[in-house]
C-alpha positions as CSV (number, residue, x, y, z in Angstrom):
1,A,-21.9,3.4,2.9
2,R,-19.8,1.7,5.6
3,S,-17.7,-1.4,5.9
4,P,-16.1,-2.6,9.1
5,S,-13.0,-0.4,8.4
6,F,-13.6,1.9,5.5
7,L,-16.3,4.4,4.6
8,L,-17.6,5.9,1.4
9,H,-18.8,9.4,0.4
10,G,-20.6,9.4,-3.0
11,G,-21.0,6.3,-5.0
12,G,-22.5,7.0,-8.4
13,V,-20.8,6.7,-11.7
14,P,-18.0,9.3,-12.0
15,Q,-18.1,11.0,-15.4
16,G,-15.2,10.0,-17.7
17,L,-13.5,8.0,-15.0
18,L,-12.4,5.4,-17.5
19,A,-12.0,7.3,-20.7
20,P,-8.9,6.9,-20.4
21,C,-8.4,7.2,-16.8
22,R,-5.4,8.5,-14.8
23,L,-4.7,7.0,-11.4
24,G,-2.2,8.7,-9.3
25,Y,-0.7,6.8,-6.3
26,L,1.0,8.8,-3.6
27,Y,2.9,7.0,-0.8
28,S,4.5,8.3,2.3
29,A,6.9,6.6,4.7
30,P,9.0,9.3,6.3
31,L,11.5,8.3,8.9
32,V,12.1,11.5,10.8
33,H,9.9,14.2,12.4
34,K,11.5,17.5,13.3
35,A,9.9,19.4,16.3
36,G,11.5,22.3,18.1
37,G,14.6,22.1,16.0
38,Q,15.3,18.5,17.0
39,A,14.9,15.5,14.7
40,K,13.2,12.5,16.2
41,E,12.5,9.1,14.8
42,L,8.8,9.1,13.7
43,D,6.4,7.5,16.2
44,M,4.6,4.9,14.1
45,Q,2.2,3.8,16.9
46,D,-0.8,5.4,15.2
47,G,0.4,4.7,11.7
48,M,-0.3,1.8,9.5
49,H,2.7,-0.3,8.6
50,I,1.8,-1.0,5.0
51,D,4.4,-2.6,2.8
52,I,4.3,0.0,0.1
53,G,6.2,-2.2,-2.4
54,Q,3.8,-5.1,-1.9
55,E,0.7,-2.8,-2.2
56,L,2.1,-1.1,-5.3
57,G,2.9,-4.4,-6.9
58,R,-0.6,-5.8,-6.2
59,L,-2.2,-2.7,-7.6
60,K,-0.2,-2.7,-10.8
61,R,-1.0,-6.4,-11.3
62,T,-4.7,-5.7,-10.7
63,L,-4.8,-2.9,-13.2
64,H,-2.9,-5.1,-15.7
65,D,-5.3,-8.0,-15.2
66,A,-8.3,-5.7,-15.8
67,Q,-7.0,-5.1,-19.4
68,R,-8.3,-1.6,-19.4
69,R,-6.5,1.6,-20.4
70,I,-5.6,3.2,-17.1
71,L,-2.6,5.5,-17.0
72,F,-0.9,4.9,-13.7
73,R,1.7,7.0,-12.0
74,A,3.2,6.4,-8.5
75,E,5.1,9.2,-6.6
76,V,6.4,9.9,-3.2
77,A,3.8,11.9,-1.3
78,T,5.3,15.4,-1.5
79,V,3.3,18.6,-2.0
80,K,5.0,19.1,-5.4
81,N,4.2,15.5,-6.6
82,C,0.6,15.8,-5.4
83,R,0.3,19.1,-7.3
84,K,1.8,17.6,-10.4
85,L,-0.7,14.6,-10.3
86,L,-3.6,17.0,-9.8
87,T,-2.4,19.3,-12.6
88,I,-2.0,16.5,-15.2
89,G,-5.6,15.5,-14.5
90,C,-5.7,12.4,-12.3
91,R,-9.3,11.3,-12.1
92,M,-8.4,9.0,-9.2
93,L,-5.9,9.7,-6.5
94,H,-4.8,7.1,-3.9
95,Y,-2.8,8.0,-0.8
96,T,-1.1,5.4,1.3
97,G,0.7,6.5,4.4
98,I,0.3,7.9,7.9
99,G,-2.8,9.6,9.1
100,K,-3.2,11.5,12.3
101,P,-6.3,13.3,13.6
102,S,-7.0,16.2,11.2
103,C,-3.9,15.7,8.9
104,L,-2.0,13.5,6.5
105,I,1.8,13.1,6.8
106,F,3.6,13.7,3.5
107,E,7.3,13.9,3.0
108,K,9.4,17.0,2.5
109,E,11.3,17.5,-0.8
110,K,14.4,18.2,1.2
111,P,15.7,16.9,3.5
112,V,14.5,13.5,2.1
113,G,12.7,11.3,4.7
114,E,11.4,14.2,6.9
115,T,7.7,14.6,7.6
116,N,5.6,17.3,6.1
117,I,2.3,17.5,8.0
118,L,-0.6,18.6,5.8
119,N,-3.6,19.8,7.8
120,I,-7.2,19.9,6.5
121,E,-7.0,23.5,5.4
122,T,-3.8,22.9,3.4
123,L,-5.2,19.7,1.8
124,T,-8.4,21.6,0.8
125,E,-6.4,24.5,-0.7
126,L,-4.1,22.0,-2.6
127,F,-7.1,20.3,-4.2
128,A,-9.2,23.4,-4.8
129,A,-6.4,25.3,-6.6
130,G,-7.0,25.5,-10.3
131,G,-10.4,23.7,-10.1
132,V,-11.0,20.1,-9.1
133,R,-10.8,17.5,-11.8
134,T,-10.2,14.6,-9.5
135,Q,-13.4,12.6,-9.0
136,L,-12.2,9.9,-6.6
137,V,-9.8,10.0,-3.7
138,F,-8.9,6.9,-1.8
139,V,-7.1,7.5,1.5
140,S,-5.5,4.4,3.0
141,A,-4.3,5.8,6.4
142,R,-5.5,5.6,9.9
143,H,-7.8,8.4,11.1
144,S,-8.5,9.4,7.5
145,E,-12.3,9.8,8.0
146,I,-11.8,13.4,9.2
147,V,-9.3,14.1,6.4
148,G,-11.7,12.7,3.8
149,R,-13.9,15.7,4.6
150,A,-11.2,18.0,3.3
151,F,-11.4,16.4,-0.1
152,I,-15.2,16.6,-0.1
153,A,-15.0,20.3,0.9
154,A,-12.6,20.9,-2.0
155,G,-15.1,19.4,-4.4
156,V,-14.0,15.8,-4.9
157,R,-17.2,13.8,-5.5
158,H,-16.2,10.4,-4.2
159,V,-14.0,9.7,-1.2
160,V,-13.0,6.4,0.4
161,A,-11.4,6.8,3.7
162,M,-10.6,4.7,6.8
163,K,-12.9,5.0,9.7
164,W,-11.7,7.1,12.6
165,D,-11.3,4.3,15.1
166,A,-10.4,1.5,12.6
167,K,-7.5,-0.8,13.2
168,V,-6.8,-2.4,9.8
169,S,-4.0,-4.7,9.0
170,D,-1.8,-3.8,6.0
171,R,-2.9,-7.1,4.3
172,A,-6.6,-6.2,4.7
173,A,-6.1,-2.7,3.4
174,C,-4.2,-4.0,0.3
175,I,-6.9,-6.6,-0.4
176,F,-9.6,-3.9,-0.1
177,A,-7.8,-1.6,-2.5
178,E,-7.1,-4.4,-4.9
179,F,-10.8,-5.4,-5.3
180,F,-12.0,-1.8,-5.2
181,Y,-9.7,-0.8,-8.1
182,L,-10.4,-4.0,-10.1
183,S,-14.2,-3.3,-9.8
184,I,-13.6,0.4,-10.9
185,A,-11.5,-0.8,-13.8
186,M,-14.2,-3.2,-14.9
187,G,-16.8,-0.3,-15.1
188,R,-18.6,-0.7,-11.8
189,T,-19.8,2.4,-9.9
190,V,-17.9,3.6,-6.9
191,R,-20.5,2.2,-4.6
192,Q,-20.5,-1.2,-6.3
193,A,-16.7,-1.3,-6.2
194,F,-16.9,-0.4,-2.5
195,E,-19.4,-3.2,-1.8
196,V,-17.3,-5.7,-3.8
197,A,-14.1,-4.8,-1.8
198,T,-16.0,-5.1,1.5
């Protein structure tokens, strides 16, 4: 299924998604990129400028309004935090941050605020390690259509990603996520939630 800005792989009813469900939220907003030993301010031209605090607040209110038992945990997008969320069994994982062709930009543990570029192979290995229990990944980052394939290759059944050429405002992305997760929390299928959010 496709919307003007997002696309969906899968769409049925994920098994045990709401019994009780764990939703992990990873966010990345690094300030510095190190290349050739030199630190440079990160070029945000291709990145979305999402107000993470606003998006996180809206998502928490949406989950609260749904009055369903959803265990929610937000973490800075580091490899360690992603591994932790996958290990504790997040059925749904949301990433908000910067997408570039064929990679997502996480943050390094140290030094704080520095980019950690995760290519498709690294993302696939990260998800596949220990078996995939995550059933839904939502990637709110530009160019994430290609990266979404890494999650599919790792065995994630349902992936929502931004179209390759989409130019989405942070407000539109937040509203899409808000209605998508409200629909999931109310027991709709992934496809139905996608259609409601569109």
